[in-house]
LUMRO-371872 format. One line per 5 residues: number of its first residue (from 1); for each residue y, x, z of N, C-alpha, C, O. Coordinates in steps of 0.05 Angstrom, whole numbers. Layout:
! residues N
NUM) Y:X:Z:Y:X:Z:Y:X:Z:Y:X:Z ~ ...
This chain:
! residues 255
1) 710:-156:-27:683:-148:-35:677:-120:-26:655:-115:-16 ~ 696:-102:-28:691:-74:-20:688:-73:11:671:-58:21 ~ 704:-89:26:701:-89:55:674:-101:63:661:-90:81 ~ 666:-122:50:640:-134:55:617:-114:51:599:-112:66 ~ 619:-100:29:599:-80:22:599:-58:44:577:-49:52
6) 622:-49:52:624:-27:72:611:-36:98:596:-21:110 ~ 618:-59:108:607:-69:133:577:-72:131:562:-66:150 ~ 568:-82:109:539:-87:105:524:-60:106:503:-58:119 ~ 535:-40:94:521:-14:94:522:-1:121:503:14:128 ~ 543:-5:136:545:7:163:528:-8:184:518:4:203
11) 526:-34:181:512:-50:201:483:-54:195:468:-63:213 ~ 474:-48:171:446:-50:164:433:-23:162:446:-4:155 ~ 407:-21:169:393:5:165:394:13:135:393:-5:118 ~ 394:39:129:394:61:148:422:68:159:423:86:176 ~ 443:55:150:470:62:159:473:61:189:484:79:201
16) 464:39:201:467:35:230:451:56:245:458:64:267 ~ 428:64:234:411:84:247:425:112:246:423:128:265 ~ 438:117:224:452:143:221:476:143:240:483:164:252 ~ 489:120:244:511:118:263:500:123:291:514:135:308 ~ 476:113:297:465:117:324:460:147:329:463:156:351
21) 452:162:307:448:190:310:475:204:317:476:222:333 ~ 496:195:304:523:206:309:532:200:338:543:217:351 ~ 526:176:347:533:168:375:517:186:394:528:195:414 ~ 491:190:388:475:207:405:486:235:407:487:247:429 ~ 495:246:385:507:273:385:533:273:401:539:292:416
26) 549:252:399:575:251:412:572:248:443:588:258:458 ~ 551:234:451:546:229:480:528:249:493:521:246:517 ~ 519:269:478:498:287:488:505:301:514:487:307:530 ~ 530:306:519:538:321:543:546:303:566:538:307:589 ~ 561:283:560:571:265:582:550:245:591:547:239:614
31) 534:235:572:514:215:578:487:222:565:480:210:545 ~ 474:243:575:450:253:561:427:232:559:413:232:539 ~ 424:215:579:403:195:577:408:174:555:391:167:540 ~ 433:165:554:441:146:533:438:159:506:429:147:487 ~ 446:185:504:444:199:479:415:202:470:408:198:447
36) 398:208:490:369:210:483:357:184:474:341:183:455 ~ 366:162:486:357:135:478:366:129:449:350:119:433 ~ 391:134:443:402:129:416:387:146:396:380:136:374 ~ 383:171:403:369:189:385:340:179:379:331:179:357 ~ 326:171:401:299:162:398:297:137:381:279:134:364
41) 315:118:386:314:93:371:321:98:342:308:86:324 ~ 341:114:336:348:120:309:327:134:294:320:127:271 ~ 316:155:306:295:170:292:270:154:289:257:155:268 ~ 262:138:310:239:121:307:243:99:286:224:93:271 ~ 267:88:285:272:68:264:271:79:236:259:66:219
46) 282:102:232:281:115:205:252:121:198:244:117:175 ~ 237:131:217:209:138:211:193:112:204:178:112:185 ~ 196:91:220:181:67:215:189:54:189:171:45:174 ~ 214:54:182:223:42:157:214:58:133:214:47:111 ~ 207:83:136:200:99:114:170:99:109:160:114:91
51) 155:83:123:126:81:120:118:59:101:125:36:105 ~ 103:65:80:93:44:62:77:22:76:78:-1:68 ~ 62:30:96:46:10:111:64:-10:126:57:-33:128 ~ 87:0:135:106:-18:148:118:-38:128:123:-61:135 ~ 123:-28:104:133:-46:83:113:-67:77:119:-91:75
56) 88:-59:74:66:-78:68:64:-99:89:62:-123:83 ~ 64:-91:114:61:-111:136:85:-129:138:82:-153:143 ~ 109:-117:135:134:-133:137:135:-154:114:143:-177:118 ~ 127:-146:90:128:-164:67:109:-188:71:115:-209:61 ~ 88:-184:85:69:-206:90:83:-229:105:75:-252:102
61) 102:-223:121:116:-243:137:136:-259:119:143:-281:126 ~ 145:-247:97:165:-260:80:153:-272:55:163:-293:45 ~ 132:-261:45:122:-270:19:102:-293:23:78:-289:21 ~ 113:-316:28:97:-340:34:89:-356:10:72:-373:11 ~ 103:-351:-13:97:-366:-38:76:-351:-54:79:-327:-59
66) 54:-365:-62:34:-352:-78:43:-347:-107:62:-359:-116 ~ 30:-329:-120:36:-324:-148:29:-348:-165:11:-363:-158 ~ 43:-352:-187:38:-374:-205:14:-367:-222:15:-348:-238 ~ -7:-383:-220:-32:-377:-235:-26:-378:-265:-13:-397:-275 ~ -37:-359:-280:-32:-358:-309:-43:-382:-323:-33:-390:-344
71) -63:-394:-312:-75:-418:-324:-55:-441:-325:-59:-460:-341 ~ -35:-440:-309:-15:-462:-308:8:-458:-327:24:-476:-332 ~ 10:-434:-339:34:-428:-355:37:-447:-379:59:-455:-385 ~ 15:-453:-393:17:-469:-417:25:-497:-412:34:-511:-430 ~ 23:-506:-387:29:-534:-380:56:-537:-366:63:-558:-357
76) 72:-515:-366:97:-515:-351:117:-534:-363:134:-545:-348 ~ 116:-539:-389:136:-557:-402:134:-585:-391:154:-600:-392 ~ 111:-593:-380:108:-619:-368:118:-620:-339:123:-641:-327 ~ 121:-596:-327:128:-595:-298:157:-588:-293:168:-596:-272 ~ 170:-573:-311:197:-564:-306:215:-568:-331:205:-571:-353
81) 241:-568:-326:260:-571:-348:272:-545:-357:282:-542:-379 ~ 271:-525:-339:283:-499:-346:271:-477:-328:261:-483:-306 ~ 271:-453:-339:264:-429:-323:290:-416:-315:306:-409:-332 ~ 294:-412:-289:318:-398:-279:310:-371:-268:294:-370:-249 ~ 321:-350:-279:315:-323:-270:340:-312:-256:362:-312:-268
86) 337:-303:-231:360:-294:-216:365:-264:-221:347:-249:-225 ~ 391:-257:-221:398:-229:-224:389:-212:-201:386:-222:-179 ~ 383:-187:-207:373:-168:-187:388:-142:-186:377:-122:-179 ~ 413:-143:-195:429:-118:-195:431:-106:-223:416:-112:-240 ~ 450:-88:-226:453:-74:-251:461:-45:-246:474:-38:-226
91) 454:-28:-265:460:0:-264:484:5:-283:483:-4:-306 ~ 504:19:-274:529:21:-289:529:46:-306:523:68:-297 ~ 536:42:-332:542:64:-350:520:84:-355:526:108:-355 ~ 495:75:-358:474:93:-364:478:106:-391:478:92:-411 ~ 482:133:-393:488:146:-419:465:144:-439:470:146:-463
96) 440:139:-430:418:136:-448:422:111:-465:413:110:-488 ~ 434:90:-454:438:65:-468:467:61:-476:473:43:-492 ~ 485:78:-467:514:76:-473:524:49:-464:543:38:-475 ~ 513:38:-442:521:12:-433:508:7:-405:491:23:-397 ~ 517:-14:-392:504:-22:-367:477:-33:-372:472:-44:-394
101) 459:-31:-353:432:-41:-356:423:-56:-330:433:-49:-309 ~ 405:-75:-332:394:-88:-308:379:-67:-291:368:-48:-302 ~ 379:-70:-265:364:-53:-248:334:-56:-254:326:-74:-267 ~ 318:-38:-243:289:-39:-247:278:-65:-235:260:-77:-247 ~ 289:-74:-213:281:-99:-201:288:-123:-219:272:-141:-222
106) 312:-123:-230:320:-144:-248:303:-144:-273:296:-166:-283 ~ 296:-121:-284:279:-120:-308:252:-131:-302:240:-144:-320 ~ 241:-127:-278:215:-139:-271:217:-169:-273:198:-182:-283 ~ 238:-180:-263:242:-209:-264:245:-219:-293:233:-239:-301 ~ 260:-204:-309:265:-212:-337:239:-211:-353:234:-228:-370
111) 223:-190:-349:198:-188:-364:180:-212:-358:167:-223:-376 ~ 178:-219:-332:161:-241:-324:172:-267:-336:157:-284:-346 ~ 198:-271:-334:210:-296:-344:206:-298:-374:201:-320:-385 ~ 209:-276:-388:205:-276:-417:177:-284:-425:172:-300:-443 ~ 157:-274:-410:130:-281:-416:124:-310:-410:111:-324:-426
116) 135:-320:-388:132:-349:-381:145:-366:-402:134:-387:-410 ~ 169:-358:-412:183:-374:-432:168:-375:-459:166:-395:-472 ~ 157:-352:-466:142:-351:-492:117:-368:-491:111:-381:-511 ~ 103:-367:-469:78:-383:-467:83:-412:-465:69:-429:-477 ~ 104:-420:-449:109:-448:-443:128:-462:-462:126:-486:-466
121) 146:-447:-474:167:-459:-491:190:-472:-475:206:-485:-486 ~ 190:-467:-449:211:-478:-431:237:-462:-435:235:-437:-435 ~ 260:-474:-437:285:-459:-441:293:-443:-416:286:-450:-394 ~ 307:-421:-421:315:-402:-400:344:-405:-392:361:-411:-408 ~ 348:-400:-366:375:-397:-355:376:-371:-338:357:-366:-323
126) 397:-356:-341:401:-332:-325:424:-337:-305:443:-351:-311 ~ 421:-325:-281:442:-330:-260:448:-303:-247:430:-289:-238 ~ 474:-297:-245:483:-272:-232:511:-265:-241:517:-266:-264 ~ 527:-258:-222:555:-253:-227:562:-224:-233:546:-209:-243 ~ 587:-217:-226:598:-190:-232:590:-171:-210:603:-170:-189
131) 569:-156:-214:558:-139:-194:578:-118:-184:578:-111:-161 ~ 594:-107:-202:614:-87:-195:642:-98:-196:662:-83:-197 ~ 645:-125:-197:671:-137:-198:683:-136:-226:707:-142:-229 ~ 668:-128:-246:678:-127:-273:656:-134:-293:632:-131:-286 ~ 663:-144:-317:642:-152:-336:627:-128:-346:636:-105:-345
136) 602:-133:-356:590:-159:-360:577:-170:-335:571:-154:-317 ~ 574:-196:-333:560:-208:-311:530:-201:-313:520:-194:-334 ~ 516:-204:-290:487:-200:-291:474:-220:-309:454:-213:-323 ~ 484:-244:-310:473:-265:-327:475:-258:-356:456:-261:-372 ~ 499:-248:-364:503:-240:-392:486:-216:-400:475:-215:-422
141) 485:-197:-382:469:-173:-387:439:-181:-390:425:-170:-407 ~ 430:-198:-372:402:-207:-373:397:-222:-400:376:-218:-412 ~ 415:-239:-408:412:-253:-433:410:-234:-457:394:-238:-476 ~ 426:-213:-456:426:-193:-478:399:-179:-479:388:-175:-500 ~ 389:-171:-456:364:-156:-455:341:-175:-463:322:-166:-477
146) 341:-200:-454:320:-218:-461:319:-222:-491:297:-224:-503 ~ 342:-225:-504:343:-229:-533:335:-204:-548:319:-205:-567 ~ 347:-181:-541:343:-157:-556:315:-144:-551:302:-135:-570 ~ 306:-143:-526:282:-129:-520:257:-146:-517:235:-136:-521 ~ 261:-172:-511:238:-189:-508:237:-212:-528:217:-227:-529
151) 257:-214:-545:257:-235:-566:258:-263:-556:246:-281:-568 ~ 272:-267:-534:274:-294:-522:303:-301:-519:319:-286:-507 ~ 311:-324:-529:339:-333:-527:343:-347:-500:326:-360:-490 ~ 367:-344:-490:375:-357:-465:394:-380:-471:413:-377:-486 ~ 388:-403:-461:404:-427:-467:428:-429:-448:450:-437:-457
156) 425:-422:-423:447:-424:-404:451:-398:-389:433:-384:-382 ~ 477:-392:-384:484:-368:-369:504:-376:-347:525:-387:-352 ~ 496:-370:-322:513:-375:-299:522:-347:-289:507:-333:-277 ~ 547:-340:-295:557:-313:-289:578:-311:-268:593:-291:-268 ~ 579:-330:-249:600:-329:-229:590:-323:-201:606:-318:-183
161) 564:-325:-197:553:-324:-169:552:-295:-158:550:-276:-173 ~ 555:-294:-132:554:-268:-118:532:-267:-97:525:-245:-88 ~ 522:-290:-90:501:-292:-69:479:-311:-79:482:-324:-100 ~ 457:-311:-64:435:-330:-71:444:-358:-70:437:-375:-86 ~ 461:-365:-49:471:-392:-47:487:-399:-71:485:-421:-82
166) 504:-381:-80:520:-387:-104:503:-388:-129:509:-403:-148 ~ 482:-372:-131:462:-375:-153:454:-404:-156:454:-415:-178 ~ 448:-416:-133:438:-444:-133:460:-464:-139:457:-481:-156 ~ 483:-462:-125:504:-482:-128:517:-480:-156:523:-501:-168 ~ 522:-456:-165:534:-453:-192:514:-461:-214:522:-473:-234
171) 489:-455:-210:468:-464:-229:467:-494:-230:462:-506:-251 ~ 470:-507:-207:469:-536:-206:492:-548:-222:489:-567:-237 ~ 516:-536:-219:539:-546:-235:534:-543:-265:543:-560:-281 ~ 520:-522:-273:516:-517:-301:492:-533:-312:494:-544:-334 ~ 471:-535:-297:446:-546:-308:443:-576:-303:432:-590:-320
176) 451:-585:-280:446:-613:-275:462:-632:-293:453:-655:-298 ~ 484:-623:-303:499:-638:-323:484:-640:-349:489:-658:-365 ~ 466:-621:-354:449:-621:-378:423:-635:-373:405:-634:-390 ~ 420:-648:-350:396:-663:-345:373:-647:-333:351:-657:-331 ~ 379:-622:-324:358:-605:-312:357:-611:-282:376:-608:-268
181) 334:-620:-274:329:-626:-245:305:-610:-234:305:-603:-211 ~ 287:-603:-252:263:-588:-243:264:-560:-255:266:-557:-279 ~ 263:-540:-238:266:-512:-248:242:-495:-239:231:-499:-217 ~ 235:-477:-256:216:-456:-249:233:-432:-241:247:-421:-258 ~ 231:-423:-216:249:-403:-205:235:-376:-205:213:-373:-194
186) 248:-356:-218:237:-329:-219:254:-310:-203:278:-306:-209 ~ 242:-298:-183:255:-277:-167:233:-261:-153:209:-267:-156 ~ 241:-241:-136:221:-226:-122:206:-243:-102:218:-263:-91 ~ 181:-237:-96:165:-253:-78:177:-254:-50:177:-275:-38 ~ 189:-232:-41:200:-232:-14:227:-247:-13:236:-255:9
191) 239:-251:-36:265:-266:-37:260:-295:-43:279:-311:-40 ~ 236:-303:-51:231:-330:-60:236:-352:-39:248:-372:-45 ~ 227:-349:-13:232:-370:6:262:-378:9:268:-401:9 ~ 279:-358:11:308:-364:13:319:-375:-13:335:-394:-12 ~ 310:-364:-35:320:-374:-61:311:-403:-65:327:-420:-74
196) 285:-409:-59:276:-437:-62:292:-456:-44:300:-477:-53 ~ 297:-448:-19:312:-465:-1:340:-471:-12:349:-494:-11 ~ 353:-450:-22:380:-454:-34:380:-473:-57:397:-491:-59 ~ 361:-470:-75:360:-487:-99:352:-516:-92:361:-535:-104 ~ 335:-519:-72:328:-546:-63:352:-559:-49:357:-583:-53
201) 368:-544:-34:392:-554:-22:412:-563:-43:428:-581:-39 ~ 411:-549:-66:430:-556:-88:420:-579:-105:434:-587:-124 ~ 397:-590:-98:388:-615:-112:366:-611:-132:360:-630:-147 ~ 354:-587:-134:333:-582:-153:306:-587:-141:302:-584:-117 ~ 287:-595:-158:259:-593:-151:250:-565:-161:254:-558:-184
206) 237:-550:-144:232:-522:-149:202:-516:-151:186:-523:-133 ~ 194:-503:-173:167:-491:-175:171:-461:-174:186:-450:-190 ~ 158:-448:-156:162:-419:-151:146:-402:-170:122:-408:-175 ~ 159:-381:-181:145:-361:-197:153:-334:-187:168:-319:-199 ~ 142:-326:-164:149:-300:-152:137:-277:-166:116:-279:-179
211) 150:-254:-165:141:-230:-178:148:-206:-160:165:-209:-142 ~ 135:-183:-164:142:-160:-149:133:-160:-120:148:-154:-102 ~ 108:-169:-116:98:-171:-88:96:-143:-75:86:-124:-87 ~ 106:-141:-50:104:-117:-35:82:-118:-13:76:-98:0 ~ 70:-142:-10:50:-145:11:22:-137:3:4:-139:19
216) 19:-129:-22:-7:-120:-32:-13:-92:-21:5:-78:-11 ~ -38:-84:-22:-46:-57:-12:-29:-36:-25:-26:-35:-49 ~ -18:-18:-8:2:1:-18:-10:24:-34:4:36:-50 ~ -36:29:-31:-50:49:-48:-41:78:-44:-46:95:-61 ~ -27:83:-21:-17:110:-16:-38:127:-2:-56:116:11
221) -36:153:-4:-54:171:12:-50:165:42:-28:158:51 ~ -71:168:57:-70:164:86:-63:135:93:-53:129:115 ~ -68:117:75:-64:89:80:-35:80:82:-30:58:92 ~ -17:97:74:11:90:75:25:97:101:46:87:107 ~ 12:115:116:24:124:142:41:149:139:52:159:159
226) 44:159:115:61:182:110:88:171:99:89:154:82 ~ 110:181:110:137:171:101:144:178:73:136:199:62 ~ 159:160:60:169:165:33:195:151:30:200:130:42 ~ 212:161:12:239:151:10:240:122:-2:257:106:6 ~ 221:116:-20:221:89:-32:216:68:-11:228:46:-12
231) 199:74:8:193:55:29:218:49:46:221:26:55 ~ 235:68:50:259:64:65:277:44:51:289:26:64 ~ 280:47:25:296:28:10:283:0:11:297:-20:14 ~ 257:-2:8:243:-28:8:246:-41:36:249:-65:37 ~ 244:-25:57:247:-36:84:275:-48:88:278:-68:101
236) 295:-35:76:322:-45:78:325:-72:64:338:-90:74 ~ 312:-75:41:312:-100:27:299:-122:43:309:-144:45 ~ 276:-116:55:261:-136:71:277:-144:96:277:-167:103 ~ 290:-125:109:305:-131:133:329:-148:125:336:-167:139 ~ 343:-142:104:365:-158:94:356:-186:88:370:-206:94
241) 332:-189:76:322:-215:70:315:-231:95:321:-255:96 ~ 303:-218:115:297:-232:140:322:-242:154:322:-264:164 ~ 343:-226:153:368:-235:165:380:-259:149:391:-277:161 ~ 377:-257:123:387:-279:106:373:-305:112:385:-326:112 ~ 347:-304:117:332:-328:123:341:-341:149:341:-365:152
246) 350:-324:168:360:-334:194:388:-345:191:394:-365:203 ~ 405:-331:176:433:-338:175:439:-361:156:456:-378:163 ~ 426:-363:134:433:-383:114:432:-412:124:450:-427:120 ~ 410:-419:139:410:-447:149:433:-452:169:443:-475:171 ~ 441:-431:183:464:-435:202:490:-439:188:507:-454:196
251) 493:-424:166:519:-425:151:520:-449:132:541:-462:129 ~ 498:-455:118:498:-475:97:483:-500:104:481:-518:87 ~ 473:-503:128:460:-528:137:431:-524:143:419:-504:133 ~ 419:-541:158:391:-539:165:373:-545:142:378:-563:126 ~ 350:-530:140:331:-535:118:317:-562:123:300:-570:106
């Protein structure tokens, strides 16, 4: 797990771009033209990824699933058997809470899932494994937050998955034995196409409930053409997702 994490950070932006800057510095005397090219690509990549407008445009390519209209919420019990909310990371040892907490992205999913569950009465399932290789699992942590902070009980917890594919396959092992075939899937809008594909491959009928859209107007000064650190993080998420969409069908079968 640690090796996988290390390679991912080095081979994905911004890590690979920072490595390109180091290569440019190392080659500056022997191969100045190659060094200049590496420097230009790295600096240009970092600048582009830090633009909110680039995030907005990139997200439009990934966020193909529309938002679930609120008018449909009350009728969800006729359409699905369970609401499945996917884990989105956890923050370790926050002293304000004296415990681990879901990440801000995970909390956005949980808030949305809680509201959907309250309106529809459809039972909840949480999915997500050991984010740091030690308990609690993301699923258990999500269930705790949903019960304590949102007043919603979780019926099923899938706490072994490490990837989106495992979210789907492990959830299938847990839920399909209980007669669950139709699920309302809650995750980020940019993550929904890959998540839907995985759950459909695992044998579910999927109704999408995306949240956290990045393709909406960014609302920044100068139209989002000024760099900011948050956009760099969001661009990394979108690029990772785009690669996942390409790789998953090759590894796990054609859609």
